[in-house]
PyMOL Python script that loads the backbone (N, CA, C, O; Angstrom):
from pymol import cmd

cmd.read_pdbstr("""\
ATOM      1  N   MET A   1      12.530 133.269 170.400  1.00  0.00           N
ATOM      2  CA  MET A   1      11.595 132.394 169.708  1.00  0.00           C
ATOM      3  C   MET A   1      10.492 133.256 169.048  1.00  0.00           C
ATOM      4  O   MET A   1      10.009 134.227 169.631  1.00  0.00           O
ATOM      5  N   LYS A   2      10.128 132.881 167.862  1.00  0.00           N
ATOM      6  CA  LYS A   2       9.122 133.624 167.146  1.00  0.00           C
ATOM      7  C   LYS A   2       7.703 133.230 167.616  1.00  0.00           C
ATOM      8  O   LYS A   2       7.426 132.100 168.017  1.00  0.00           O
ATOM      9  N   SER A   3       6.852 134.226 167.536  1.00  0.00           N
ATOM     10  CA  SER A   3       5.427 133.930 167.920  1.00  0.00           C
ATOM     11  C   SER A   3       4.717 133.128 166.858  1.00  0.00           C
ATOM     12  O   SER A   3       5.209 132.992 165.738  1.00  0.00           O
ATOM     13  N   ARG A   4       3.591 132.610 167.197  1.00  0.00           N
ATOM     14  CA  ARG A   4       2.775 131.834 166.276  1.00  0.00           C
ATOM     15  C   ARG A   4       2.402 132.694 165.055  1.00  0.00           C
ATOM     16  O   ARG A   4       2.487 132.233 163.917  1.00  0.00           O
ATOM     17  N   ASP A   5       2.001 133.910 165.296  1.00  0.00           N
ATOM     18  CA  ASP A   5       1.586 134.801 164.197  1.00  0.00           C
ATOM     19  C   ASP A   5       2.778 135.138 163.244  1.00  0.00           C
ATOM     20  O   ASP A   5       2.587 135.272 162.035  1.00  0.00           O
ATOM     21  N   GLU A   6       3.942 135.265 163.782  1.00  0.00           N
ATOM     22  CA  GLU A   6       5.124 135.510 162.958  1.00  0.00           C
ATOM     23  C   GLU A   6       5.447 134.309 162.122  1.00  0.00           C
ATOM     24  O   GLU A   6       5.807 134.466 160.955  1.00  0.00           O
ATOM     25  N   ARG A   7       5.337 133.085 162.669  1.00  0.00           N
ATOM     26  CA  ARG A   7       5.586 131.894 161.894  1.00  0.00           C
ATOM     27  C   ARG A   7       4.572 131.715 160.807  1.00  0.00           C
ATOM     28  O   ARG A   7       4.909 131.309 159.695  1.00  0.00           O
ATOM     29  N   ILE A   8       3.291 132.022 161.122  1.00  0.00           N
ATOM     30  CA  ILE A   8       2.207 131.940 160.081  1.00  0.00           C
ATOM     31  C   ILE A   8       2.477 132.911 158.963  1.00  0.00           C
ATOM     32  O   ILE A   8       2.332 132.571 157.788  1.00  0.00           O
ATOM     33  N   ALA A   9       2.877 134.140 159.323  1.00  0.00           N
ATOM     34  CA  ALA A   9       3.172 135.155 158.336  1.00  0.00           C
ATOM     35  C   ALA A   9       4.329 134.720 157.413  1.00  0.00           C
ATOM     36  O   ALA A   9       4.257 134.918 156.200  1.00  0.00           O
ATOM     37  N   GLU A  10       5.372 134.140 157.975  1.00  0.00           N
ATOM     38  CA  GLU A  10       6.497 133.678 157.179  1.00  0.00           C
ATOM     39  C   GLU A  10       6.136 132.539 156.244  1.00  0.00           C
ATOM     40  O   GLU A  10       6.578 132.504 155.095  1.00  0.00           O
ATOM     41  N   GLU A  11       5.326 131.600 156.740  1.00  0.00           N
ATOM     42  CA  GLU A  11       4.897 130.454 155.924  1.00  0.00           C
ATOM     43  C   GLU A  11       3.948 130.946 154.824  1.00  0.00           C
ATOM     44  O   GLU A  11       4.036 130.496 153.682  1.00  0.00           O
ATOM     45  N   ALA A  12       3.051 131.861 155.166  1.00  0.00           N
ATOM     46  CA  ALA A  12       2.101 132.410 154.160  1.00  0.00           C
ATOM     47  C   ALA A  12       2.899 133.161 153.080  1.00  0.00           C
ATOM     48  O   ALA A  12       2.586 133.046 151.895  1.00  0.00           O
ATOM     49  N   ALA A  13       3.909 133.915 153.472  1.00  0.00           N
ATOM     50  CA  ALA A  13       4.707 134.663 152.480  1.00  0.00           C
ATOM     51  C   ALA A  13       5.467 133.712 151.597  1.00  0.00           C
ATOM     52  O   ALA A  13       5.590 133.956 150.397  1.00  0.00           O
ATOM     53  N   ALA A  14       6.002 132.595 152.170  1.00  0.00           N
ATOM     54  CA  ALA A  14       6.744 131.624 151.378  1.00  0.00           C
ATOM     55  C   ALA A  14       5.796 130.934 150.388  1.00  0.00           C
ATOM     56  O   ALA A  14       6.175 130.684 149.244  1.00  0.00           O
ATOM     57  N   LEU A  15       4.577 130.628 150.817  1.00  0.00           N
ATOM     58  CA  LEU A  15       3.606 129.998 149.924  1.00  0.00           C
ATOM     59  C   LEU A  15       3.245 130.961 148.804  1.00  0.00           C
ATOM     60  O   LEU A  15       3.156 130.553 147.646  1.00  0.00           O
ATOM     61  N   TRP A  16       3.038 132.220 149.126  1.00  0.00           N
ATOM     62  CA  TRP A  16       2.704 133.249 148.089  1.00  0.00           C
ATOM     63  C   TRP A  16       3.809 133.295 147.061  1.00  0.00           C
ATOM     64  O   TRP A  16       3.536 133.305 145.861  1.00  0.00           O
ATOM     65  N   ARG A  17       5.081 133.324 147.518  1.00  0.00           N
ATOM     66  CA  ARG A  17       6.209 133.416 146.586  1.00  0.00           C
ATOM     67  C   ARG A  17       6.262 132.179 145.672  1.00  0.00           C
ATOM     68  O   ARG A  17       6.563 132.303 144.484  1.00  0.00           O
ATOM     69  N   GLU A  18       5.979 131.018 146.205  1.00  0.00           N
ATOM     70  CA  GLU A  18       5.959 129.794 145.376  1.00  0.00           C
ATOM     71  C   GLU A  18       4.846 129.785 144.366  1.00  0.00           C
ATOM     72  O   GLU A  18       5.043 129.387 143.218  1.00  0.00           O
ATOM     73  N   LEU A  19       3.664 130.225 144.787  1.00  0.00           N
ATOM     74  CA  LEU A  19       2.519 130.188 143.899  1.00  0.00           C
ATOM     75  C   LEU A  19       2.503 131.279 142.853  1.00  0.00           C
ATOM     76  O   LEU A  19       2.175 131.039 141.691  1.00  0.00           O
ATOM     77  N   PHE A  20       2.859 132.471 143.271  1.00  0.00           N
ATOM     78  CA  PHE A  20       2.705 133.647 142.401  1.00  0.00           C
ATOM     79  C   PHE A  20       4.042 134.231 141.878  1.00  0.00           C
ATOM     80  O   PHE A  20       4.056 135.196 141.113  1.00  0.00           O
ATOM     81  N   ASP A  21       5.148 133.625 142.309  1.00  0.00           N
ATOM     82  CA  ASP A  21       6.483 134.025 141.851  1.00  0.00           C
ATOM     83  C   ASP A  21       6.729 135.510 142.065  1.00  0.00           C
ATOM     84  O   ASP A  21       7.204 136.197 141.160  1.00  0.00           O
ATOM     85  N   GLY A  22       6.415 136.007 143.241  1.00  0.00           N
ATOM     86  CA  GLY A  22       6.623 137.389 143.606  1.00  0.00           C
ATOM     87  C   GLY A  22       6.402 137.622 145.072  1.00  0.00           C
ATOM     88  O   GLY A  22       6.072 136.683 145.796  1.00  0.00           O
ATOM     89  N   GLN A  23       6.568 138.818 145.530  1.00  0.00           N
ATOM     90  CA  GLN A  23       6.380 139.143 146.950  1.00  0.00           C
ATOM     91  C   GLN A  23       4.890 139.331 147.266  1.00  0.00           C
ATOM     92  O   GLN A  23       4.139 139.838 146.432  1.00  0.00           O
ATOM     93  N   PRO A  24       4.464 138.926 148.461  1.00  0.00           N
ATOM     94  CA  PRO A  24       3.101 139.154 148.835  1.00  0.00           C
ATOM     95  C   PRO A  24       2.852 140.665 149.096  1.00  0.00           C
ATOM     96  O   PRO A  24       3.816 141.417 149.235  1.00  0.00           O
ATOM     97  N   PRO A  25       1.645 141.097 149.160  1.00  0.00           N
ATOM     98  CA  PRO A  25       1.368 142.511 149.489  1.00  0.00           C
ATOM     99  C   PRO A  25       2.045 142.926 150.781  1.00  0.00           C
ATOM    100  O   PRO A  25       1.950 142.214 151.781  1.00  0.00           O
ATOM    101  N   PRO A  26       2.726 144.061 150.782  1.00  0.00           N
ATOM    102  CA  PRO A  26       3.549 144.422 151.957  1.00  0.00           C
ATOM    103  C   PRO A  26       2.741 144.691 153.205  1.00  0.00           C
ATOM    104  O   PRO A  26       3.233 144.445 154.306  1.00  0.00           O
ATOM    105  N   ALA A  27       1.524 145.184 153.084  1.00  0.00           N
ATOM    106  CA  ALA A  27       0.736 145.519 154.290  1.00  0.00           C
ATOM    107  C   ALA A  27      -0.072 144.374 154.843  1.00  0.00           C
ATOM    108  O   ALA A  27      -0.720 144.526 155.879  1.00  0.00           O
ATOM    109  N   ALA A  28      -0.055 143.207 154.171  1.00  0.00           N
ATOM    110  CA  ALA A  28      -0.906 142.094 154.596  1.00  0.00           C
ATOM    111  C   ALA A  28      -0.198 141.230 155.652  1.00  0.00           C
ATOM    112  O   ALA A  28       0.993 140.936 155.550  1.00  0.00           O
ATOM    113  N   ASP A  29      -0.961 140.844 156.645  1.00  0.00           N
ATOM    114  CA  ASP A  29      -0.381 139.915 157.638  1.00  0.00           C
ATOM    115  C   ASP A  29      -0.619 138.490 157.157  1.00  0.00           C
ATOM    116  O   ASP A  29      -1.194 138.276 156.090  1.00  0.00           O
ATOM    117  N   GLY A  30      -0.179 137.526 157.939  1.00  0.00           N
ATOM    118  CA  GLY A  30      -0.274 136.122 157.479  1.00  0.00           C
ATOM    119  C   GLY A  30      -1.632 135.654 157.198  1.00  0.00           C
ATOM    120  O   GLY A  30      -1.841 134.939 156.217  1.00  0.00           O
ATOM    121  N   ALA A  31      -2.617 136.026 158.032  1.00  0.00           N
ATOM    122  CA  ALA A  31      -3.989 135.627 157.830  1.00  0.00           C
ATOM    123  C   ALA A  31      -4.551 136.193 156.533  1.00  0.00           C
ATOM    124  O   ALA A  31      -5.256 135.503 155.795  1.00  0.00           O
ATOM    125  N   ALA A  32      -4.224 137.487 156.257  1.00  0.00           N
ATOM    126  CA  ALA A  32      -4.749 138.095 155.028  1.00  0.00           C
ATOM    127  C   ALA A  32      -4.126 137.447 153.779  1.00  0.00           C
ATOM    128  O   ALA A  32      -4.804 137.261 152.769  1.00  0.00           O
ATOM    129  N   VAL A  33      -2.853 137.113 153.857  1.00  0.00           N
ATOM    130  CA  VAL A  33      -2.202 136.448 152.708  1.00  0.00           C
ATOM    131  C   VAL A  33      -2.836 135.095 152.457  1.00  0.00           C
ATOM    132  O   VAL A  33      -3.145 134.756 151.315  1.00  0.00           O
ATOM    133  N   LEU A  34      -3.034 134.317 153.517  1.00  0.00           N
ATOM    134  CA  LEU A  34      -3.639 132.990 153.380  1.00  0.00           C
ATOM    135  C   LEU A  34      -5.091 133.109 152.877  1.00  0.00           C
ATOM    136  O   LEU A  34      -5.538 132.287 152.077  1.00  0.00           O
ATOM    137  N   GLU A  35      -5.803 134.108 153.335  1.00  0.00           N
ATOM    138  CA  GLU A  35      -7.171 134.310 152.845  1.00  0.00           C
ATOM    139  C   GLU A  35      -7.247 134.641 151.363  1.00  0.00           C
ATOM    140  O   GLU A  35      -8.149 134.194 150.655  1.00  0.00           O
ATOM    141  N   SER A  36      -6.268 135.445 150.900  1.00  0.00           N
ATOM    142  CA  SER A  36      -6.261 135.796 149.491  1.00  0.00           C
ATOM    143  C   SER A  36      -5.835 134.597 148.621  1.00  0.00           C
ATOM    144  O   SER A  36      -6.279 134.467 147.480  1.00  0.00           O
ATOM    145  N   ILE A  37      -4.984 133.737 149.161  1.00  0.00           N
ATOM    146  CA  ILE A  37      -4.608 132.538 148.434  1.00  0.00           C
ATOM    147  C   ILE A  37      -5.721 131.515 148.385  1.00  0.00           C
ATOM    148  O   ILE A  37      -6.050 131.003 147.314  1.00  0.00           O
ATOM    149  N   THR A  38      -6.299 131.214 149.522  1.00  0.00           N
ATOM    150  CA  THR A  38      -7.339 130.173 149.567  1.00  0.00           C
ATOM    151  C   THR A  38      -8.670 130.683 149.031  1.00  0.00           C
ATOM    152  O   THR A  38      -9.512 129.872 148.645  1.00  0.00           O
ATOM    153  N   GLY A  39      -8.892 131.986 148.991  1.00  0.00           N
ATOM    154  CA  GLY A  39     -10.109 132.499 148.453  1.00  0.00           C
ATOM    155  C   GLY A  39     -10.240 132.267 146.969  1.00  0.00           C
ATOM    156  O   GLY A  39     -11.352 132.296 146.441  1.00  0.00           O
ATOM    157  N   LYS A  40      -9.132 132.036 146.274  1.00  0.00           N
ATOM    158  CA  LYS A  40      -9.150 131.800 144.872  1.00  0.00           C
ATOM    159  C   LYS A  40      -9.328 130.324 144.518  1.00  0.00           C
ATOM    160  O   LYS A  40      -9.530 129.996 143.348  1.00  0.00           O
ATOM    161  N   LEU A  41      -9.260 129.437 145.496  1.00  0.00           N
ATOM    162  CA  LEU A  41      -9.415 128.049 145.260  1.00  0.00           C
ATOM    163  C   LEU A  41     -10.881 127.648 145.066  1.00  0.00           C
ATOM    164  O   LEU A  41     -11.777 128.232 145.676  1.00  0.00           O
ATOM    165  N   PRO A  42     -11.113 126.664 144.227  1.00  0.00           N
ATOM    166  CA  PRO A  42     -12.511 126.219 144.069  1.00  0.00           C
ATOM    167  C   PRO A  42     -12.988 125.488 145.330  1.00  0.00           C
ATOM    168  O   PRO A  42     -12.186 124.871 146.032  1.00  0.00           O
ATOM    169  N   ASN A  43     -14.245 125.555 145.603  1.00  0.00           N
ATOM    170  CA  ASN A  43     -14.836 124.912 146.759  1.00  0.00           C
ATOM    171  C   ASN A  43     -15.213 123.484 146.372  1.00  0.00           C
ATOM    172  O   ASN A  43     -16.328 123.233 145.915  1.00  0.00           O
ATOM    173  N   LEU A  44     -14.278 122.549 146.556  1.00  0.00           N
ATOM    174  CA  LEU A  44     -14.493 121.161 146.197  1.00  0.00           C
ATOM    175  C   LEU A  44     -14.847 120.332 147.431  1.00  0.00           C
ATOM    176  O   LEU A  44     -14.376 120.597 148.537  1.00  0.00           O
ATOM    177  N   ARG A  45     -15.664 119.354 147.218  1.00  0.00           N
ATOM    178  CA  ARG A  45     -16.006 118.444 148.306  1.00  0.00           C
ATOM    179  C   ARG A  45     -15.024 117.255 148.247  1.00  0.00           C
ATOM    180  O   ARG A  45     -14.733 116.733 147.170  1.00  0.00           O
ATOM    181  N   TYR A  46     -14.544 116.856 149.370  1.00  0.00           N
ATOM    182  CA  TYR A  46     -13.648 115.714 149.418  1.00  0.00           C
ATOM    183  C   TYR A  46     -13.817 114.953 150.707  1.00  0.00           C
ATOM    184  O   TYR A  46     -14.356 115.469 151.686  1.00  0.00           O
ATOM    185  N   ASP A  47     -13.355 113.726 150.700  1.00  0.00           N
ATOM    186  CA  ASP A  47     -13.462 112.832 151.823  1.00  0.00           C
ATOM    187  C   ASP A  47     -12.041 112.469 152.199  1.00  0.00           C
ATOM    188  O   ASP A  47     -11.461 111.572 151.586  1.00  0.00           O
ATOM    189  N   ARG A  48     -11.460 113.136 153.186  1.00  0.00           N
ATOM    190  CA  ARG A  48     -10.019 112.963 153.408  1.00  0.00           C
ATOM    191  C   ARG A  48      -9.665 112.041 154.564  1.00  0.00           C
ATOM    192  O   ARG A  48      -8.496 111.692 154.729  1.00  0.00           O
ATOM    193  N   LEU A  49     -10.615 111.648 155.346  1.00  0.00           N
ATOM    194  CA  LEU A  49     -10.256 110.825 156.513  1.00  0.00           C
ATOM    195  C   LEU A  49     -10.242 109.357 156.144  1.00  0.00           C
ATOM    196  O   LEU A  49     -11.288 108.785 155.840  1.00  0.00           O
ATOM    197  N   ARG A  50      -9.093 108.750 156.165  1.00  0.00           N
ATOM    198  CA  ARG A  50      -8.897 107.366 155.936  1.00  0.00           C
ATOM    199  C   ARG A  50      -7.991 106.811 157.071  1.00  0.00           C
ATOM    200  O   ARG A  50      -7.009 107.446 157.455  1.00  0.00           O
ATOM    201  N   SER A  51      -8.323 105.684 157.566  1.00  0.00           N
ATOM    202  CA  SER A  51      -7.487 105.084 158.608  1.00  0.00           C
ATOM    203  C   SER A  51      -7.554 103.585 158.525  1.00  0.00           C
ATOM    204  O   SER A  51      -8.637 103.005 158.440  1.00  0.00           O
ATOM    205  N   PRO A  52      -6.385 102.946 158.551  1.00  0.00           N
ATOM    206  CA  PRO A  52      -6.388 101.466 158.575  1.00  0.00           C
ATOM    207  C   PRO A  52      -6.876 100.911 159.924  1.00  0.00           C
ATOM    208  O   PRO A  52      -7.146  99.716 160.046  1.00  0.00           O
ATOM    209  N   PHE A  53      -6.985 101.782 160.929  1.00  0.00           N
ATOM    210  CA  PHE A  53      -7.361 101.291 162.247  1.00  0.00           C
ATOM    211  C   PHE A  53      -8.843 101.463 162.546  1.00  0.00           C
ATOM    212  O   PHE A  53      -9.332 100.927 163.541  1.00  0.00           O
ATOM    213  N   LEU A  54      -9.576 102.206 161.702  1.00  0.00           N
ATOM    214  CA  LEU A  54     -10.991 102.391 161.937  1.00  0.00           C
ATOM    215  C   LEU A  54     -11.812 101.879 160.750  1.00  0.00           C
ATOM    216  O   LEU A  54     -11.425 102.036 159.592  1.00  0.00           O
ATOM    217  N   ARG A  55     -12.945 101.268 161.067  1.00  0.00           N
ATOM    218  CA  ARG A  55     -13.854 100.892 160.009  1.00  0.00           C
ATOM    219  C   ARG A  55     -14.574 102.116 159.544  1.00  0.00           C
ATOM    220  O   ARG A  55     -14.807 103.022 160.344  1.00  0.00           O
ATOM    221  N   PRO A  56     -14.941 102.192 158.285  1.00  0.00           N
ATOM    222  CA  PRO A  56     -15.678 103.374 157.764  1.00  0.00           C
ATOM    223  C   PRO A  56     -16.903 103.722 158.606  1.00  0.00           C
ATOM    224  O   PRO A  56     -17.243 104.897 158.748  1.00  0.00           O
ATOM    225  N   SER A  57     -17.555 102.733 159.153  1.00  0.00           N
ATOM    226  CA  SER A  57     -18.748 103.000 159.943  1.00  0.00           C
ATOM    227  C   SER A  57     -18.459 103.731 161.251  1.00  0.00           C
ATOM    228  O   SER A  57     -19.368 104.291 161.864  1.00  0.00           O
ATOM    229  N   LEU A  58     -17.214 103.729 161.676  1.00  0.00           N
ATOM    230  CA  LEU A  58     -16.805 104.426 162.908  1.00  0.00           C
ATOM    231  C   LEU A  58     -16.378 105.872 162.640  1.00  0.00           C
ATOM    232  O   LEU A  58     -16.215 106.644 163.585  1.00  0.00           O
ATOM    233  N   ILE A  59     -16.196 106.247 161.388  1.00  0.00           N
ATOM    234  CA  ILE A  59     -15.774 107.594 161.064  1.00  0.00           C
ATOM    235  C   ILE A  59     -16.957 108.454 160.785  1.00  0.00           C
ATOM    236  O   ILE A  59     -17.753 108.143 159.899  1.00  0.00           O
ATOM    237  N   THR A  60     -17.101 109.527 161.511  1.00  0.00           N
ATOM    238  CA  THR A  60     -18.198 110.439 161.308  1.00  0.00           C
ATOM    239  C   THR A  60     -17.769 111.701 160.598  1.00  0.00           C
ATOM    240  O   THR A  60     -16.722 112.255 160.936  1.00  0.00           O
ATOM    241  N   ARG A  61     -18.517 112.175 159.644  1.00  0.00           N
ATOM    242  CA  ARG A  61     -18.186 113.393 158.927  1.00  0.00           C
ATOM    243  C   ARG A  61     -19.468 114.082 158.461  1.00  0.00           C
ATOM    244  O   ARG A  61     -20.525 113.452 158.430  1.00  0.00           O
ATOM    245  N   PRO A  62     -19.394 115.333 158.108  1.00  0.00           N
ATOM    246  CA  PRO A  62     -20.584 116.031 157.652  1.00  0.00           C
ATOM    247  C   PRO A  62     -21.110 115.431 156.394  1.00  0.00           C
ATOM    248  O   PRO A  62     -20.340 114.959 155.557  1.00  0.00           O
ATOM    249  N   ARG A  63     -22.419 115.439 156.237  1.00  0.00           N
ATOM    250  CA  ARG A  63     -23.058 114.890 155.059  1.00  0.00           C
ATOM    251  C   ARG A  63     -23.552 116.032 154.195  1.00  0.00           C
ATOM    252  O   ARG A  63     -23.995 117.061 154.706  1.00  0.00           O
ATOM    253  N   GLY A  64     -23.477 115.855 152.911  1.00  0.00           N
ATOM    254  CA  GLY A  64     -23.989 116.870 151.974  1.00  0.00           C
ATOM    255  C   GLY A  64     -25.493 116.725 151.833  1.00  0.00           C
ATOM    256  O   GLY A  64     -26.095 115.791 152.362  1.00  0.00           O
ATOM    257  N   LYS A  65     -26.081 117.648 151.123  1.00  0.00           N
ATOM    258  CA  LYS A  65     -27.530 117.625 150.903  1.00  0.00           C
ATOM    259  C   LYS A  65     -27.899 116.359 150.105  1.00  0.00           C
ATOM    260  O   LYS A  65     -27.285 116.041 149.087  1.00  0.00           O
ATOM    261  N   GLY A  66     -28.871 115.689 150.583  1.00  0.00           N
ATOM    262  CA  GLY A  66     -29.361 114.494 149.882  1.00  0.00           C
ATOM    263  C   GLY A  66     -28.612 113.212 150.274  1.00  0.00           C
ATOM    264  O   GLY A  66     -28.988 112.120 149.849  1.00  0.00           O
ATOM    265  N   GLU A  67     -27.576 113.344 151.067  1.00  0.00           N
ATOM    266  CA  GLU A  67     -26.819 112.111 151.488  1.00  0.00           C
ATOM    267  C   GLU A  67     -27.478 111.531 152.711  1.00  0.00           C
ATOM    268  O   GLU A  67     -27.925 112.259 153.597  1.00  0.00           O
ATOM    269  N   THR A  68     -27.535 110.240 152.756  1.00  0.00           N
ATOM    270  CA  THR A  68     -28.097 109.539 153.940  1.00  0.00           C
ATOM    271  C   THR A  68     -26.935 109.032 154.785  1.00  0.00           C
ATOM    272  O   THR A  68     -25.812 108.886 154.303  1.00  0.00           O
ATOM    273  N   ALA A  69     -27.215 108.780 155.994  1.00  0.00           N
ATOM    274  CA  ALA A  69     -26.197 108.321 156.950  1.00  0.00           C
ATOM    275  C   ALA A  69     -25.806 106.876 156.699  1.00  0.00           C
ATOM    276  O   ALA A  69     -24.963 106.332 157.412  1.00  0.00           O
TER     277      ALA A  69
END
""", "prot")
cmd.dss("prot")
cmd.show_as("cartoon", "prot")
cmd.util.cbc("prot")
cmd.orient("prot")
């Protein structure tokens, strides 16, 4: 059975190949590949938690500057 780090490295390499249509840097491990991929993404704010079983007032999440509870 493969270790967690090996599985992460394989998934990161597969994601790199899909996004950039080539091989990832040969010396990079999975964490380094993911960091280089996600480091290029814009820092967007989003609200991703939705649940039909919880009222919005029961869901707690970080607030941005100027937002009230």
